[in-house]
N, CA, C and O atoms as a printed pandas DataFrame, in Angstrom:
     atom_number atom_name residue_name chain_id  residue_number  x_coord  y_coord  z_coord
0              1         N          MET        A               1  -22.253  -32.150   -5.262
1              2        CA          MET        A               1  -21.500  -32.814   -4.223
2              3         C          MET        A               1  -22.479  -33.178   -3.115
3              4         O          MET        A               1  -23.116  -32.296   -2.538
4              5         N          SER        A               2  -22.604  -34.456   -2.813
5              6        CA          SER        A               2  -23.536  -34.880   -1.771
6              7         C          SER        A               2  -22.829  -34.929   -0.421
7              8         O          SER        A               2  -21.601  -34.932   -0.348
8              9         N          ALA        A               3  -23.623  -34.968    0.642
9             10        CA          ALA        A               3  -23.081  -34.947    1.999
10            11         C          ALA        A               3  -22.350  -36.233    2.356
11            12         O          ALA        A               3  -21.695  -36.291    3.396
12            13         N          SER        A               4  -22.444  -37.254    1.533
13            14        CA          SER        A               4  -21.785  -38.524    1.857
14            15         C          SER        A               4  -20.386  -38.638    1.248
15            16         O          SER        A               4  -19.660  -39.578    1.573
16            17         N          THR        A               5  -19.994  -37.721    0.389
17            18        CA          THR        A               5  -18.682  -37.825   -0.251
18            19         C          THR        A               5  -17.588  -37.296    0.673
19            20         O          THR        A               5  -17.810  -36.338    1.415
20            21         N          PRO        A               6  -16.406  -37.919    0.630
21            22        CA          PRO        A               6  -15.295  -37.476    1.481
22            23         C          PRO        A               6  -14.862  -36.042    1.175
23            24         O          PRO        A               6  -14.458  -35.315    2.083
24            25         N          SER        A               7  -14.940  -35.628   -0.088
25            26        CA          SER        A               7  -14.516  -34.270   -0.421
26            27         C          SER        A               7  -15.445  -33.230    0.210
27            28         O          SER        A               7  -15.003  -32.135    0.560
28            29         N          TYR        A               8  -16.718  -33.565    0.353
29            30        CA          TYR        A               8  -17.669  -32.660    1.000
30            31         C          TYR        A               8  -17.259  -32.432    2.451
31            32         O          TYR        A               8  -17.174  -31.292    2.908
32            33         N          TRP        A               9  -17.006  -33.523    3.173
33            34        CA          TRP        A               9  -16.638  -33.408    4.580
34            35         C          TRP        A               9  -15.263  -32.766    4.749
35            36         O          TRP        A               9  -15.014  -32.074    5.735
36            37         N          SER        A              10  -14.399  -32.990    3.812
37            38        CA          SER        A              10  -13.082  -32.357    3.838
38            39         C          SER        A              10  -13.237  -30.841    3.687
39            40         O          SER        A              10  -12.584  -30.071    4.391
40            41         N          THR        A              11  -14.101  -30.424    2.771
41            42        CA          THR        A              11  -14.349  -29.004    2.554
42            43         C          THR        A              11  -14.999  -28.370    3.779
43            44         O          THR        A              11  -14.612  -27.279    4.197
44            45         N          VAL        A              12  -15.990  -29.055    4.355
45            46        CA          VAL        A              12  -16.673  -28.546    5.546
46            47         C          VAL        A              12  -15.682  -28.422    6.700
47            48         O          VAL        A              12  -15.676  -27.416    7.410
48            49         N          SER        A              13  -14.850  -29.433    6.888
49            50        CA          SER        A              13  -13.858  -29.427    7.959
50            51         C          SER        A              13  -12.849  -28.298    7.769
51            52         O          SER        A              13  -12.477  -27.619    8.726
52            53         N          SER        A              14  -12.416  -28.108    6.540
53            54        CA          SER        A              14  -11.456  -27.056    6.230
54            55         C          SER        A              14  -12.047  -25.680    6.511
55            56         O          SER        A              14  -11.390  -24.825    7.106
56            57         N          ARG        A              15  -13.287  -25.469    6.080
57            58        CA          ARG        A              15  -13.953  -24.173    6.294
58            59         C          ARG        A              15  -14.196  -23.915    7.781
59            60         O          ARG        A              15  -14.050  -22.786    8.250
60            61         N          LEU        A              16  -14.566  -24.959    8.518
61            62        CA          LEU        A              16  -14.828  -24.822    9.949
62            63         C          LEU        A              16  -13.541  -24.492   10.701
63            64         O          LEU        A              16  -13.540  -23.627   11.577
64            65         N          SER        A              17  -12.451  -25.171   10.367
65            66        CA          SER        A              17  -11.181  -24.880   11.040
66            67         C          SER        A              17  -10.705  -23.477   10.698
67            68         O          SER        A              17  -10.119  -22.802   11.544
68            69         N          GLN        A              18  -10.948  -23.028    9.465
69            70        CA          GLN        A              18  -10.561  -21.681    9.071
70            71         C          GLN        A              18  -11.387  -20.642    9.825
71            72         O          GLN        A              18  -10.858  -19.603   10.220
72            73         N          LEU        A              19  -12.683  -20.909   10.031
73            74        CA          LEU        A              19  -13.548  -19.996   10.784
74            75         C          LEU        A              19  -13.095  -19.903   12.240
75            76         O          LEU        A              19  -12.986  -18.806   12.787
76            77         N          ILE        A              20  -12.835  -21.035   12.858
77            78        CA          ILE        A              20  -12.398  -21.048   14.256
78            79         C          ILE        A              20  -11.045  -20.362   14.400
79            80         O          ILE        A              20  -10.829  -19.582   15.327
80            81         N          CYS        A              21  -10.149  -20.656   13.484
81            82        CA          CYS        A              21   -8.822  -20.050   13.500
82            83         C          CYS        A              21   -8.926  -18.540   13.279
83            84         O          CYS        A              21   -8.206  -17.772   13.918
84            85         N          GLY        A              22   -9.812  -18.111   12.385
85            86        CA          GLY        A              22   -9.999  -16.687   12.121
86            87         C          GLY        A              22  -10.528  -15.940   13.323
87            88         O          GLY        A              22  -10.172  -14.782   13.540
88            89         N          LEU        A              23  -11.375  -16.585   14.110
89            90        CA          LEU        A              23  -11.926  -15.949   15.306
90            91         C          LEU        A              23  -10.880  -15.828   16.411
91            92         O          LEU        A              23  -10.858  -14.842   17.147
92            93         N          SER        A              24  -10.017  -16.830   16.524
93            94        CA          SER        A              24   -9.011  -16.813   17.588
94            95         C          SER        A              24   -7.698  -16.177   17.141
95            96         O          SER        A              24   -6.850  -15.853   17.972
96            97         N          GLY        A              25   -7.530  -15.999   15.843
97            98        CA          GLY        A              25   -6.309  -15.390   15.317
98            99         C          GLY        A              25   -5.462  -16.404   14.575
99           100         O          GLY        A              25   -5.104  -17.445   15.126
100          101         N          HIS        A              26   -5.144  -16.106   13.339
101          102        CA          HIS        A              26   -4.333  -17.009   12.532
102          103         C          HIS        A              26   -2.887  -16.998   13.017
103          104         O          HIS        A              26   -2.400  -15.985   13.520
104          105         N          GLN        A              27   -2.213  -18.115   12.864
105          106        CA          GLN        A              27   -0.778  -18.220   13.154
106          107         C          GLN        A              27   -0.060  -18.097   11.823
107          108         O          GLN        A              27    0.220  -19.098   11.163
108          109         N          LEU        A              28    0.236  -16.863   11.434
109          110        CA          LEU        A              28    0.771  -16.603   10.100
110          111         C          LEU        A              28    2.276  -16.828   10.037
111          112         O          LEU        A              28    3.021  -16.494   10.958
112          113         N          LEU        A              29    2.687  -17.398    8.933
113          114        CA          LEU        A              29    4.084  -17.685    8.663
114          115         C          LEU        A              29    4.402  -17.185    7.263
115          116         O          LEU        A              29    3.609  -17.376    6.342
116          117         N          LEU        A              30    5.551  -16.551    7.096
117          118        CA          LEU        A              30    5.953  -16.037    5.793
118          119         C          LEU        A              30    6.266  -17.203    4.861
119          120         O          LEU        A              30    7.042  -18.095    5.203
120          121         N          SER        A              31    5.659  -17.184    3.694
121          122        CA          SER        A              31    5.867  -18.219    2.691
122          123         C          SER        A              31    6.511  -17.589    1.464
123          124         O          SER        A              31    5.960  -16.663    0.869
124          125         N          ALA        A              32    7.677  -18.097    1.091
125          126        CA          ALA        A              32    8.397  -17.566   -0.073
126          127         C          ALA        A              32    8.375  -18.603   -1.193
127          128         O          ALA        A              32    8.812  -19.740   -1.016
128          129         N          GLU        A              33    7.868  -18.196   -2.323
129          130        CA          GLU        A              33    7.846  -19.025   -3.525
130          131         C          GLU        A              33    8.567  -18.241   -4.612
131          132         O          GLU        A              33    8.702  -17.023   -4.490
132          133         N          PRO        A              34    9.028  -18.889   -5.659
133          134        CA          PRO        A              34    9.705  -18.147   -6.724
134          135         C          PRO        A              34    8.804  -17.038   -7.285
135          136         O          PRO        A              34    7.744  -17.316   -7.845
136          137         N          GLY        A              35    9.234  -15.787   -7.130
137          138        CA          GLY        A              35    8.488  -14.654   -7.656
138          139         C          GLY        A              35    7.322  -14.193   -6.817
139          140         O          GLY        A              35    6.562  -13.330   -7.257
140          141         N          ARG        A              36    7.146  -14.748   -5.598
141          142        CA          ARG        A              36    5.973  -14.405   -4.795
142          143         C          ARG        A              36    6.235  -14.595   -3.309
143          144         O          ARG        A              36    6.897  -15.552   -2.907
144          145         N          LEU        A              37    5.712  -13.675   -2.490
145          146        CA          LEU        A              37    5.719  -13.789   -1.040
146          147         C          LEU        A              37    4.284  -13.737   -0.553
147          148         O          LEU        A              37    3.475  -12.978   -1.087
148          149         N          SER        A              38    3.958  -14.535    0.453
149          150        CA          SER        A              38    2.624  -14.479    1.037
150          151         C          SER        A              38    2.714  -14.919    2.485
151          152         O          SER        A              38    3.754  -15.394    2.942
152          153         N          LEU        A              39    1.607  -14.755    3.204
153          154        CA          LEU        A              39    1.510  -15.220    4.580
154          155         C          LEU        A              39    0.529  -16.384    4.608
155          156         O          LEU        A              39   -0.581  -16.272    4.088
156          157         N          LYS        A              40    0.931  -17.502    5.213
157          158        CA          LYS        A              40    0.066  -18.679    5.320
158          159         C          LYS        A              40   -0.122  -19.023    6.787
159          160         O          LYS        A              40    0.798  -18.908    7.596
160          161         N          CYS        A              41   -1.342  -19.449    7.110
161          162        CA          CYS        A              41   -1.648  -19.877    8.473
162          163         C          CYS        A              41   -1.137  -21.298    8.672
163          164         O          CYS        A              41   -1.272  -22.144    7.788
164          165         N          MET        A              42   -0.549  -21.553    9.836
165          166        CA          MET        A              42   -0.025  -22.887   10.126
166          167         C          MET        A              42   -1.127  -23.845   10.578
167          168         O          MET        A              42   -0.929  -25.060   10.557
168          169         N          SER        A              43   -2.281  -23.322   10.985
169          170        CA          SER        A              43   -3.340  -24.166   11.530
170          171         C          SER        A              43   -4.493  -24.439   10.574
171          172         O          SER        A              43   -5.277  -25.361   10.801
172          173         N          CYS        A              44   -4.607  -23.659    9.521
173          174        CA          CYS        A              44   -5.709  -23.839    8.579
174          175         C          CYS        A              44   -5.226  -23.460    7.181
175          176         O          CYS        A              44   -4.098  -22.986    7.044
176          177         N          PRO        A              45   -6.024  -23.648    6.154
177          178        CA          PRO        A              45   -5.571  -23.359    4.788
178          179         C          PRO        A              45   -5.599  -21.881    4.387
179          180         O          PRO        A              45   -5.443  -21.573    3.205
180          181         N          TYR        A              46   -5.792  -20.962    5.334
181          182        CA          TYR        A              46   -5.843  -19.538    5.005
182          183         C          TYR        A              46   -4.507  -19.063    4.432
183          184         O          TYR        A              46   -3.442  -19.435    4.925
184          185         N          GLU        A              47   -4.577  -18.240    3.391
185          186        CA          GLU        A              47   -3.391  -17.642    2.787
186          187         C          GLU        A              47   -3.740  -16.247    2.295
187          188         O          GLU        A              47   -4.796  -16.046    1.696
188          189         N          THR        A              48   -2.856  -15.277    2.544
189          190        CA          THR        A              48   -3.087  -13.912    2.076
190          191         C          THR        A              48   -2.847  -13.845    0.567
191          192         O          THR        A              48   -2.204  -14.735    0.009
192          193         N          PRO        A              49   -3.355  -12.800   -0.106
193          194        CA          PRO        A              49   -3.103  -12.667   -1.542
194          195         C          PRO        A              49   -1.613  -12.562   -1.865
195          196         O          PRO        A              49   -1.180  -12.982   -2.939
196          197         N          GLY        A              50   -0.838  -12.013   -0.955
197          198        CA          GLY        A              50    0.604  -11.971   -1.132
198          199         C          GLY        A              50    1.085  -10.844   -2.019
199          200         O          GLY        A              50    0.323   -9.963   -2.416
200          201         N          TRP        A              51    2.363  -10.896   -2.316
201          202        CA          TRP        A              51    3.030   -9.882   -3.116
202          203         C          TRP        A              51    3.813  -10.552   -4.227
203          204         O          TRP        A              51    4.436  -11.593   -4.016
204          205         N          THR        A              52    3.781   -9.962   -5.402
205          206        CA          THR        A              52    4.574  -10.445   -6.528
206          207         C          THR        A              52    5.924   -9.744   -6.474
207          208         O          THR        A              52    6.001   -8.528   -6.299
208          209         N          ILE        A              53    6.967  -10.514   -6.624
209          210        CA          ILE        A              53    8.317   -9.965   -6.576
210          211         C          ILE        A              53    8.861   -9.909   -7.989
211          212         O          ILE        A              53    8.888  -10.917   -8.696
212          213         N          LYS        A              54    9.291   -8.733   -8.394
213          214        CA          LYS        A              54    9.878   -8.576   -9.720
214          215         C          LYS        A              54   11.391   -8.640   -9.585
215          216         O          LYS        A              54   11.976   -8.068   -8.665
216          217         N          GLU        A              55   12.001   -9.338  -10.509
217          218        CA          GLU        A              55   13.449   -9.434  -10.499
218          219         C          GLU        A              55   14.026   -8.144  -11.053
219          220         O          GLU        A              55   13.465   -7.553  -11.977
220          221         N          ARG        A              56   15.132   -7.711  -10.497
221          222        CA          ARG        A              56   15.770   -6.485  -10.977
222          223         C          ARG        A              56   16.262   -6.688  -12.396
223          224         O          ARG        A              56   16.746   -7.758  -12.763
224          225         N          SER        A              57   16.126   -5.637  -13.181
225          226        CA          SER        A              57   16.637   -5.725  -14.549
226          227         C          SER        A              57   18.160   -5.710  -14.502
227          228         O          SER        A              57   18.760   -5.050  -13.652
228          229         N          ARG        A              58   18.758   -6.420  -15.393
229          230        CA          ARG        A              58   20.218   -6.543  -15.419
230          231         C          ARG        A              58   20.779   -5.677  -16.551
231          232         O          ARG        A              58   21.153   -6.180  -17.611
232          233         N          ASP        A              59   20.829   -4.382  -16.304
233          234        CA          ASP        A              59   21.427   -3.518  -17.318
234          235         C          ASP        A              59   22.906   -3.328  -16.976
235          236         O          ASP        A              59   23.279   -3.280  -15.803
236          237         N          ASN        A              60   23.711   -3.225  -17.971
237          238        CA          ASN        A              60   25.151   -3.123  -17.781
238          239         C          ASN        A              60   25.652   -1.692  -17.895
239          240         O          ASN        A              60   26.847   -1.458  -18.072
240          241         N          ARG        A              61   24.749   -0.748  -17.795
241          242        CA          ARG        A              61   25.163    0.647  -17.856
242          243         C          ARG        A              61   25.946    0.995  -16.591
243          244         O          ARG        A              61   25.585    0.564  -15.495
244          245         N          PRO        A              62   27.019    1.776  -16.745
245          246        CA          PRO        A              62   27.762    2.181  -15.542
246          247         C          PRO        A              62   26.888    3.078  -14.664
247          248         O          PRO        A              62   26.181    3.953  -15.162
248          249         N          ARG        A              63   26.945    2.858  -13.409
249          250        CA          ARG        A              63   26.141    3.646  -12.483
250          251         C          ARG        A              63   26.983    4.761  -11.893
251          252         O          ARG        A              63   28.197    4.640  -11.726
252          253         N          ARG        A              64   26.305    5.834  -11.587
253          254        CA          ARG        A              64   26.978    6.970  -10.963
254          255         C          ARG        A              64   27.322    6.586   -9.528
255          256         O          ARG        A              64   26.467    6.049   -8.825
256          257         N          PRO        A              65   28.545    6.844   -9.072
257          258        CA          PRO        A              65   28.897    6.489   -7.695
258          259         C          PRO        A              65   28.057    7.282   -6.699
259          260         O          PRO        A              65   27.616    8.393   -6.990
260          261         N          ALA        A              66   27.849    6.715   -5.556
261          262        CA          ALA        A              66   27.075    7.389   -4.513
262          263         C          ALA        A              66   27.843    8.609   -4.005
263          264         O          ALA        A              66   29.068    8.676   -4.110
264          265         N          ALA        A              67   27.123    9.543   -3.468
265          266        CA          ALA        A              67   27.751   10.753   -2.936
266          267         C          ALA        A              67   28.646   10.390   -1.759
267          268         O          ALA        A              67   28.313    9.511   -0.965
268          269         N          VAL        A              68   29.764   11.060   -1.652
269          270        CA          VAL        A              68   30.721   10.805   -0.593
270          271         C          VAL        A              68   30.955   12.107    0.153
271          272         O          VAL        A              68   31.120   13.158   -0.467
272          273         N          LEU        A              69   30.971   12.046    1.475
273          274        CA          LEU        A              69   31.234   13.207    2.298
274          275         C          LEU        A              69   32.740   13.322    2.486
275          276         O          LEU        A              69   33.387   12.381    2.945
276          277         N          VAL        A              70   33.294   14.474    2.131
277          278        CA          VAL        A              70   34.742   14.697    2.241
278          279         C          VAL        A              70   34.966   15.871    3.167
279          280         O          VAL        A              70   34.372   16.934    2.984
280          281         N          GLU        A              71   35.816   15.689    4.158
281          282        CA          GLU        A              71   36.167   16.778    5.066
282          283         C          GLU        A              71   37.561   17.277    4.731
283          284         O          GLU        A              71   38.459   16.494    4.420
284          285         N          GLN        A              72   37.730   18.583    4.798
285          286        CA          GLN        A              72   39.032   19.168    4.558
286          287         C          GLN        A              72   39.411   19.949    5.800
287          288         O          GLN        A              72   38.705   20.869    6.215
288          289         N          HIS        A              73   40.525   19.573    6.380
289          290        CA          HIS        A              73   41.001   20.271    7.555
290          291         C          HIS        A              73   42.048   21.282    7.135
291          292         O          HIS        A              73   43.020   20.917    6.475
292          293         N          VAL        A              74   41.878   22.528    7.496
293          294        CA          VAL        A              74   42.800   23.605    7.141
294          295         C          VAL        A              74   43.688   23.893    8.356
295          296         O          VAL        A              74   43.196   24.194    9.443
296          297         N          GLN        A              75   44.963   23.798    8.157
297          298        CA          GLN        A              75   45.888   24.127    9.230
298          299         C          GLN        A              75   46.319   25.577    9.079
299          300         O          GLN        A              75   46.528   26.045    7.960
300          301         N          GLY        A              76   46.450   26.259   10.134
301          302        CA          GLY        A              76   46.835   27.642    9.936
302          303         C          GLY        A              76   46.976   28.470   11.109
303          304         O          GLY        A              76   47.302   29.651   10.995
């Protein structure tokens, strides 16, 4: 890639803005994609590695009801 190509200057500009943004603090915004969450900077192309979201398994087994607190009042 030579210094005269537009992609070279685009890459240099992107890296420079990311460096400046990193020094002053990224403006992170939560980004939700199917199966994935990550944080993306609004001012530069920085993005965190993120988290993979697993879908809950859909088993049809009956579940045990949650514990319930029962009070008994004794009159006497």
